[in-house]
C-alpha positions in Angstrom: -20.7 271.9 -116.4 -22.7 274.9 -118.0 -25.8 275.8 -116.0 -29.0 274.9 -117.3 -28.2 271.8 -118.6 -29.8 268.3 -117.8 -27.8 265.2 -118.7 -28.5 262.5 -116.3 -25.6 259.8 -115.7 -27.8 256.6 -114.9 -28.0 253.3 -116.3 -31.7 254.3 -116.9 -33.0 257.4 -117.6 -35.3 258.0 -114.8 -38.0 261.3 -114.4 -36.6 264.2 -112.3 -39.2 265.5 -109.9 -36.9 267.0 -107.2 -33.8 269.0 -108.5 -31.2 269.9 -105.4 -28.8 272.5 -106.8 -25.4 272.2 -105.0 -24.8 275.3 -105.2 -25.1 279.6 -105.5 -26.1 282.7 -106.6 -26.3 283.1 -110.4 -25.9 279.5 -111.4 -28.5 278.4 -109.1 -31.2 281.0 -110.6 -30.4 279.8 -114.1 -30.8 276.3 -113.0 -34.0 277.1 -111.6 -35.5 278.8 -115.1 -34.5 275.4 -116.7 -36.3 273.7 -114.2 -39.1 275.6 -114.1 -39.7 275.4 -118.2 -39.3 271.3 -117.0 -41.6 270.8 -114.9 -39.4 270.1 -112.4 -39.3 271.4 -108.2 -36.3 272.6 -108.0 -34.6 273.2 -104.1 -31.4 275.3 -103.0 -29.5 275.2 -100.5 -29.4 278.3 -97.6 -25.0 279.2 -98.4 -25.7 282.4 -96.0 -25.2 282.8 -92.2 -25.0 279.9 -89.5 -27.2 277.8 -91.2 -25.2 277.8 -94.2 -24.9 274.5 -96.0 -20.7 273.6 -96.7 -20.6 273.2 -100.4 -17.9 271.7 -100.0 -18.9 268.7 -97.5 -19.8 265.8 -100.1 -21.7 264.3 -97.3 -24.0 267.4 -95.7 -24.8 268.1 -99.5 -26.3 264.9 -99.5 -27.7 264.5 -96.5 -29.3 268.2 -97.1 -31.0 266.8 -100.7 -32.2 263.8 -98.5 -34.2 266.0 -96.4 -35.3 267.7 -99.0 -36.7 265.3 -100.3 -34.7 265.2 -104.1 -34.1 262.6 -106.3 -31.2 264.4 -108.2 -28.5 266.6 -107.7 -27.2 269.2 -110.2 -23.7 270.5 -109.0 -23.6 273.6 -110.9 -19.9 274.4 -111.4 -16.8 274.8 -109.0 -17.1 273.6 -105.7 -18.0 269.7 -105.9 -19.0 269.8 -109.5 -15.7 268.0 -110.7 -15.0 265.4 -107.9 -15.6 262.3 -109.2 -15.9 260.6 -105.8 -19.1 262.6 -105.1 -20.6 261.8 -108.1 -20.0 258.6 -107.1 -20.8 259.3 -103.5 -24.0 260.9 -104.9 -25.0 257.6 -107.0 -24.2 255.3 -104.3 -27.2 256.6 -101.9 -29.4 256.1 -105.0 -29.9 259.8 -105.7 -29.3 261.0 -109.4 -26.3 263.2 -110.2 -27.1 265.0 -113.1 -23.8 265.8 -114.4 -21.0 263.6 -116.3 -19.7 260.0 -114.8 -17.4 259.9 -112.4 -14.7 257.9 -114.6 -15.4 261.2 -117.3 -14.6 263.4 -114.4 -11.5 261.5 -113.2 -10.1 261.1 -116.9 -10.5 264.7 -117.7 -9.5 266.2 -114.2 -6.2 264.3 -114.4 -4.3 265.9 -117.3 -1.5 263.3 -117.7 -4.5 260.8 -118.0 -6.3 263.0 -120.7 -3.3 263.8 -123.2 -3.2 259.9 -123.1 -6.4 259.7 -124.0 -6.5 261.9 -126.8 -3.4 260.4 -128.2 -5.1 256.9 -128.2 -8.0 258.6 -130.1 -5.7 260.3 -132.3 -6.6 263.8 -131.2 -3.4 265.9 -131.8 -2.2 266.9 -129.1 0.5 270.2 -128.0 3.9 267.8 -127.6 4.7 267.1 -124.3 5.6 264.7 -121.3 2.9 263.1 -119.4 4.9 259.9 -118.2 5.0 258.4 -114.9 8.8 259.3 -114.6 8.7 262.3 -112.2 12.2 262.9 -111.1 14.3 265.8 -111.7 16.6 264.0 -114.7 13.7 261.9 -116.1 11.8 266.0 -117.0 15.0 267.6 -118.0 15.5 264.9 -120.2 12.0 265.2 -121.3 12.0 269.2 -121.6 15.0 268.7 -124.1 13.2 266.2 -126.7 10.3 268.8 -126.4 12.4 271.8 -126.3 12.4 274.9 -125.1 10.2 276.8 -124.1 8.4 274.6 -122.2 5.3 275.3 -119.8 5.5 273.1 -116.5 1.6 272.1 -115.6 0.9 269.9 -112.2 -1.2 266.4 -113.2 -3.8 267.3 -110.8 -6.1 269.9 -110.5 -6.8 273.6 -112.8 -7.1 277.4 -111.8 -3.5 277.6 -113.3 -2.2 276.9 -110.1 1.5 275.3 -109.7 2.0 276.3 -114.0 5.4 277.8 -114.4 6.9 279.4 -118.4 10.1 277.6 -118.7 12.4 279.2 -121.0 16.2 277.9 -120.8 17.7 274.8 -119.1 18.9 276.5 -116.2 15.6 277.8 -115.0 14.1 274.4 -115.1 15.2 273.1 -111.5 13.8 276.0 -109.7 10.0 275.5 -112.0 9.9 271.8 -110.8 10.6 272.5 -107.7 8.0 275.7 -107.3 5.3 273.7 -109.3 5.4 270.3 -107.0 5.4 272.3 -103.8 2.4 274.4 -105.2 0.7 271.7 -106.2 1.2 269.0 -103.4 -0.4 272.3 -101.0 -3.3 273.1 -103.9 -4.2 269.2 -104.7 -2.5 266.9 -102.4 -0.7 265.5 -105.8 3.0 267.0 -106.5 3.2 264.6 -110.4 3.9 267.2 -113.4 3.4 267.0 -117.2 5.2 269.1 -119.4 4.7 270.7 -122.8 5.4 272.8 -125.3 5.0 276.7 -124.7 2.3 278.2 -127.7 2.9 282.0 -127.7 0.3 284.2 -129.0 -2.2 281.0 -129.0 -6.0 281.5 -128.1 -7.6 279.5 -125.6 -11.2 278.1 -127.4 -13.3 275.8 -125.7 -16.4 273.8 -127.3 -18.7 272.8 -125.0 -20.4 269.0 -125.7 -23.6 267.5 -124.0 -24.4 263.7 -124.1 -27.3 261.5 -122.6 -27.5 258.6 -121.5 -28.5 256.8 -124.6 -25.3 258.5 -126.0 -26.9 260.7 -128.2 -24.7 264.0 -128.4 -24.3 267.6 -129.2 -21.8 270.4 -129.1 -23.6 273.6 -127.8 -20.9 276.1 -129.4 -17.9 277.5 -128.6 -16.4 279.9 -126.3 -13.0 282.5 -125.9 -11.3 282.5 -122.9 -8.7 283.6 -123.9 -8.6 287.1 -121.5 -6.6 285.3 -119.0 -4.2 286.5 -116.3 -1.8 284.1 -114.5 -2.9 281.0 -116.2 -6.9 281.6 -114.9 -9.7 282.9 -117.1 -10.9 286.2 -116.6 -13.4 286.3 -119.1 -15.1 284.2 -121.5 -16.6 285.1 -124.9 -19.4 282.8 -127.5 -21.7 283.4 -130.0 
């Protein structure tokens, strides 16, 4: 989620009086500016020193929001912003969740599920494999069908972790083993997907925002092609 956006994931729209921002730094500053424009009281936690709030502790964040008298939580981005479980916990606590519905977070956080969802909506996807079969034999067969070079990706998580470029079949076994180890350590999930490696491509994202009435807008494109080890370094937008 981009800082400053206010989209309430709730069955019925409710007025936000006090917004707890579960983040820190520049992200918080931008959200506070938006709250000021909207007449919303913004509360940000202490994230330094001995009294610092652990922004990865969902229960602690919810307790802090309640103590601040907040009726809504904005996660910013990073930390718990992409946790469907946190979004559900916020809603279960009777607090407005400012962000995508938990089911959307869950669908987009699983690359295999996201590929299948896109394909079901006739959205073109890169040739690849997102099936349940995860044995080396099944993945090797899929790689042959896709055609080398391929990219091995963890189905869960992000940040470029666990990704491996494989150019020939004799390198696949080691790549699968390494990707599984890294994915399991980072995300607790060693499932993999395969995609054809598109070389020289640009990484372009389109940001979209919907409200609870189903009204949507796009927020323009951003070029995220400047990367190191599959991790974005610079994002540019018009």
